[in-house]
C-alpha positions as CSV (number, residue, x, y, z in Angstrom):
1,X,4.9,10.3,-21.2
2,X,1.7,8.3,-21.5
3,X,1.1,6.4,-18.2
4,X,-1.8,3.8,-17.6
5,X,-2.7,3.4,-14.0
6,X,-4.6,0.3,-12.7
7,X,-6.7,0.8,-9.6
8,X,-6.9,4.6,-10.2
9,X,-10.0,5.0,-8.0
10,X,-8.4,3.4,-5.0
11,X,-6.8,5.1,-2.0
12,X,-3.3,5.3,-3.6
13,X,-4.6,5.9,-7.1
14,X,-6.6,8.9,-6.2
15,X,-3.4,10.7,-4.9
16,X,-0.9,9.2,-7.4
17,X,-2.7,10.2,-10.6
18,X,-2.7,14.0,-10.0
19,X,0.8,13.8,-8.7
20,X,2.0,12.1,-11.9
21,X,0.0,14.7,-14.0
22,X,1.8,17.4,-12.1
23,X,5.1,15.8,-13.1
24,X,4.1,16.3,-16.8
25,X,2.7,12.9,-17.5
26,X,-0.4,12.0,-19.4
27,X,-2.3,9.7,-17.2
28,X,-4.9,7.1,-18.3
29,X,-7.0,6.0,-15.3
30,X,-8.4,2.5,-15.2
31,X,-10.3,0.6,-12.6
32,X,-12.2,-2.7,-12.6
33,X,-15.0,-1.0,-14.5
34,X,-13.0,-0.5,-17.6
35,X,-10.2,-3.0,-17.2
36,X,-10.3,-6.5,-15.7
37,X,-6.8,-7.2,-14.8
38,X,-7.7,-10.9,-14.3
39,X,-8.5,-11.3,-18.0
40,X,-5.3,-11.8,-19.9
41,X,-6.7,-11.3,-23.3
42,X,-8.6,-8.1,-22.3
43,X,-5.4,-6.7,-20.7
44,X,-3.3,-7.4,-23.8
45,X,-5.9,-5.8,-26.1
46,X,-6.3,-2.8,-23.9
47,X,-2.6,-2.0,-23.6
48,X,-2.1,-2.7,-27.3
49,X,-4.7,-0.1,-28.2
50,X,-3.7,2.5,-25.6
51,X,0.1,2.1,-26.1
52,X,1.3,3.5,-22.7
53,X,5.0,3.9,-22.2
54,X,4.6,3.2,-18.5
55,X,2.1,1.1,-16.5
56,X,1.6,1.8,-12.8
57,X,-0.1,-1.3,-11.4
58,X,-1.9,-0.4,-8.2
59,X,-5.0,-2.6,-8.4
60,X,-4.9,-5.3,-5.7
61,X,-6.8,-7.5,-3.3
62,X,-5.9,-5.8,0.0
63,X,-8.3,-7.3,2.5
64,X,-5.6,-9.1,4.5
65,X,-8.0,-11.0,6.7
66,X,-10.5,-11.7,3.9
67,X,-7.7,-13.4,1.8
68,X,-7.4,-16.1,4.4
69,X,-11.0,-17.2,3.6
70,X,-10.9,-16.5,-0.1
71,X,-7.4,-17.3,-1.3
72,X,-8.5,-18.0,-4.8
73,X,-9.7,-14.5,-5.4
74,X,-6.6,-13.0,-3.7
75,X,-4.3,-15.0,-6.0
76,X,-6.3,-14.2,-9.1
77,X,-6.0,-10.5,-8.5
78,X,-2.6,-10.1,-6.8
79,X,-0.7,-12.9,-8.7
80,X,-2.5,-13.6,-12.0
81,X,-3.4,-10.0,-12.5
82,X,0.2,-8.9,-12.1
83,X,1.4,-11.5,-14.5
84,X,-1.1,-10.3,-17.1
85,X,0.1,-6.8,-16.7
86,X,3.7,-8.0,-16.9
87,X,3.2,-9.9,-20.1
88,X,1.3,-7.0,-21.7
89,X,3.9,-4.5,-20.6
90,X,6.7,-6.6,-22.2
91,X,4.8,-6.8,-25.5
92,X,4.1,-3.1,-25.5
93,X,7.8,-2.4,-24.5
94,X,6.4,-0.4,-21.5
95,X,7.8,0.2,-18.1
96,X,5.8,-1.6,-15.4
97,X,5.7,-0.3,-11.7
98,X,4.2,-2.8,-9.3
99,X,3.4,-1.8,-5.7
100,X,4.0,-4.5,-3.2
101,X,4.0,-4.9,0.6
102,X,6.0,-5.4,3.7
103,X,3.9,-8.5,4.3
104,X,6.2,-10.4,1.9
105,X,8.5,-10.7,5.0
106,X,8.0,-13.1,8.0
107,X,8.8,-10.3,10.6
108,X,11.6,-12.2,12.4
109,X,14.2,-9.6,11.9
110,X,14.9,-6.8,14.4
111,X,16.5,-4.4,12.0
112,X,14.9,-2.8,8.8
113,X,14.4,-5.2,5.9
114,X,16.6,-4.6,2.8
115,X,15.1,-5.1,-0.8
116,X,17.3,-8.2,-1.3
117,X,16.4,-9.9,2.1
118,X,14.7,-13.2,1.5
119,X,11.0,-13.1,1.4
120,X,9.0,-15.4,3.6
121,X,5.3,-14.3,3.7
122,X,3.1,-15.8,6.4
123,X,-0.4,-14.7,5.2
124,X,-2.3,-15.5,2.1
125,X,-2.2,-11.8,1.2
126,X,1.6,-11.7,1.6
127,X,2.1,-14.8,-0.5
128,X,-0.2,-13.6,-3.4
129,X,1.6,-10.3,-3.4
130,X,5.0,-12.0,-3.5
131,X,3.9,-14.3,-6.3
132,X,2.8,-11.1,-8.1
133,X,6.4,-9.8,-7.6
134,X,7.8,-12.9,-9.0
135,X,5.4,-12.7,-12.0
136,X,6.7,-9.2,-12.8
137,X,10.4,-10.3,-12.4
138,X,9.9,-13.3,-14.7
139,X,7.8,-11.7,-17.3
140,X,8.5,-7.9,-17.6
141,X,11.8,-6.7,-19.1
142,X,11.5,-3.1,-17.6
143,X,10.1,-2.9,-14.1
144,X,10.3,-1.4,-10.7
145,X,8.8,-3.3,-7.7
146,X,8.0,-0.7,-4.9
147,X,7.3,-2.3,-1.5
148,X,5.6,-0.2,1.0
149,X,4.0,-0.5,4.4
150,X,1.2,0.5,6.7
151,X,-0.5,2.7,3.9
152,X,-3.0,5.4,4.7
153,X,-4.6,8.2,2.5
154,X,-7.4,10.6,2.6
155,X,-9.4,8.7,-0.1
156,X,-9.9,5.4,1.7
157,X,-10.5,3.4,4.9
158,X,-7.3,3.5,7.0
159,X,-6.0,3.2,10.5
160,X,-6.2,6.9,11.2
161,X,-9.8,7.2,10.5
162,X,-10.6,4.0,12.4
163,X,-8.9,5.3,15.5
164,X,-10.6,8.6,15.3
165,X,-13.9,7.1,14.9
166,X,-13.5,4.6,17.7
167,X,-12.1,7.3,20.1
168,X,-15.4,9.0,19.7
169,X,-17.5,6.0,20.6
170,X,-15.4,3.5,22.6
171,X,-14.9,3.7,26.4
172,X,-11.6,1.9,26.2
173,X,-9.5,1.5,23.0
174,X,-7.1,-1.4,22.9
175,X,-4.4,-1.3,20.2
176,X,-1.7,-3.9,19.4
177,X,1.7,-2.9,20.8
178,X,3.9,-5.8,19.6
179,X,3.9,-5.1,15.8
180,X,6.5,-2.6,14.5
181,X,6.6,-1.0,11.1
182,X,6.4,2.3,9.2
183,X,3.3,4.2,8.4
184,X,3.2,5.5,4.9
185,X,1.1,8.5,3.5
186,X,-0.2,7.8,0.0
187,X,1.1,11.2,-1.1
188,X,4.7,10.3,0.0
189,X,4.5,6.9,-1.7
190,X,3.5,8.5,-4.9
191,X,6.3,11.0,-4.8
192,X,8.7,8.2,-3.7
193,X,7.8,6.1,-6.8
194,X,8.6,9.1,-9.1
195,X,12.1,9.1,-7.5
196,X,12.6,5.4,-8.5
197,X,12.6,6.4,-12.2
198,X,16.2,7.6,-11.8
199,X,17.3,4.2,-10.6
200,X,18.1,0.8,-12.4
201,X,15.3,-1.6,-12.8
202,X,14.6,-3.7,-9.8
203,X,13.1,-4.1,-6.3
204,X,13.0,-1.1,-4.0
205,X,11.4,0.0,-0.6
206,X,9.4,3.1,-0.3
207,X,7.8,3.8,3.0
208,X,7.5,6.3,5.8
209,X,11.0,7.0,7.4
210,X,11.3,5.6,11.0
211,X,9.3,3.0,12.8
212,X,6.6,2.6,15.4
213,X,4.0,0.3,16.8
214,X,0.3,0.4,16.1
215,X,-0.3,1.5,19.7
216,X,2.3,4.4,19.5
217,X,0.9,5.4,16.1
218,X,-2.5,5.7,17.7
219,X,-1.0,7.7,20.6
220,X,0.6,10.1,18.1
221,X,-2.7,10.6,16.2
222,X,-4.5,11.5,19.4
223,X,-1.7,13.7,20.6
224,X,-1.7,15.7,17.3
225,X,-5.5,16.0,17.4
226,X,-5.6,16.9,21.1
227,X,-7.9,13.9,21.9
228,X,-7.7,12.4,25.3
229,X,-8.6,8.8,24.4
230,X,-8.8,5.9,26.8
231,X,-6.0,4.0,25.0
232,X,-4.5,0.8,26.2
233,X,-1.8,-1.5,24.7
234,X,-2.5,-5.1,24.0
235,X,-0.8,-8.1,22.4
236,X,-1.5,-9.5,19.0
237,X,-2.4,-12.8,20.7
238,X,-5.0,-11.1,22.9
239,X,-6.4,-9.1,20.0
240,X,-6.9,-12.2,17.9
241,X,-8.6,-14.1,20.8
242,X,-11.2,-11.3,20.9
243,X,-12.0,-11.4,17.2
244,X,-14.9,-13.5,15.8
245,X,-13.3,-14.0,12.5
246,X,-10.2,-15.5,11.0
247,X,-7.2,-13.2,11.4
248,X,-4.2,-13.3,9.1
249,X,-0.8,-13.6,10.6
250,X,1.1,-10.3,10.6
251,X,4.8,-9.8,10.7
252,X,6.0,-8.7,14.2
253,X,8.6,-6.5,12.7
254,X,8.3,-5.2,9.1
255,X,10.2,-1.8,8.9
256,X,11.6,-1.3,5.5
257,X,15.0,0.3,4.7
258,X,14.1,3.0,2.3
259,X,15.7,3.0,-1.3
260,X,14.9,6.8,-1.7
261,X,14.6,9.7,0.6
262,X,11.3,9.7,2.5
263,X,9.6,11.9,5.1
264,X,9.6,10.9,8.8
265,X,6.3,9.2,9.4
266,X,5.4,11.7,12.2
267,X,5.9,14.6,9.9
268,X,3.8,12.9,7.2
269,X,1.0,12.0,9.8
270,X,0.9,15.7,10.8
271,X,0.6,16.8,7.2
272,X,-2.3,14.3,6.6
273,X,-4.1,15.5,9.7
274,X,-3.7,19.2,8.6
275,X,-5.0,18.4,5.1
276,X,-7.9,16.4,6.7
277,X,-8.8,19.3,8.8
278,X,-8.7,21.8,5.8
279,X,-11.1,19.5,3.9
280,X,-13.5,19.4,6.9
281,X,-13.5,23.2,7.1
282,X,-14.1,23.4,3.4
283,X,-17.0,20.9,3.5
284,X,-18.4,22.5,6.7
285,X,-18.6,19.1,8.4
286,X,-16.6,15.9,9.3
287,X,-15.0,13.5,6.9
């Protein structure tokens, strides 16, 4: 199967592409340098020429706080870009996979969100990603929407690397303890997306199994690494007060009820840290 991947050079793309190749697919990697997803004509021409049977749409505006100050760009990429891919996929009779986010929910539930729970995004990022979902539903005939949460991977900036870096330099490290969700390793998400291909077209949840707070996530990171960090819990309200920039509203609770079997988030974290350590040993330094 010929598969076109947008955002192939991103954190998720760099893990997903080799995993899809290992599954026997011929992967065509694209990024903003060779495919501008915001240009409807360019997208249509590219897909018409390449003729993929599947499009995995990963390219996105993911700066959650930045989107609050630049909603036009976030909408152009997350909403209009998704619509362009959906229209082109329909014309090419290709399957479209669109990766979305737990931030489409308002966080008022106290039990895991189901795929058919009503969306009510509270941030610009969440709103534009949900508009992207709607564009896919309205314009693509064959599609999977895969919502995920708290994503991290070896090929990009993520919470784990931030915590490890801060622990080495900060005397006291305050981490939010009133937001609950599911950390998701990019490798697990890529494998989870493959599992969706056996299901009817529609909207699904693919994230780490189980739930935690950002504070307890940090505690687990340090425990596995054997680091005695000066870690303290804080509230979202206090965290926002101490920032000198506009902070987007995050859902207080955004655990997703998985649609396919997924690894427990602690097991996935351990796997990530072990792989990270093997890379450090190979390179003879730190990541």
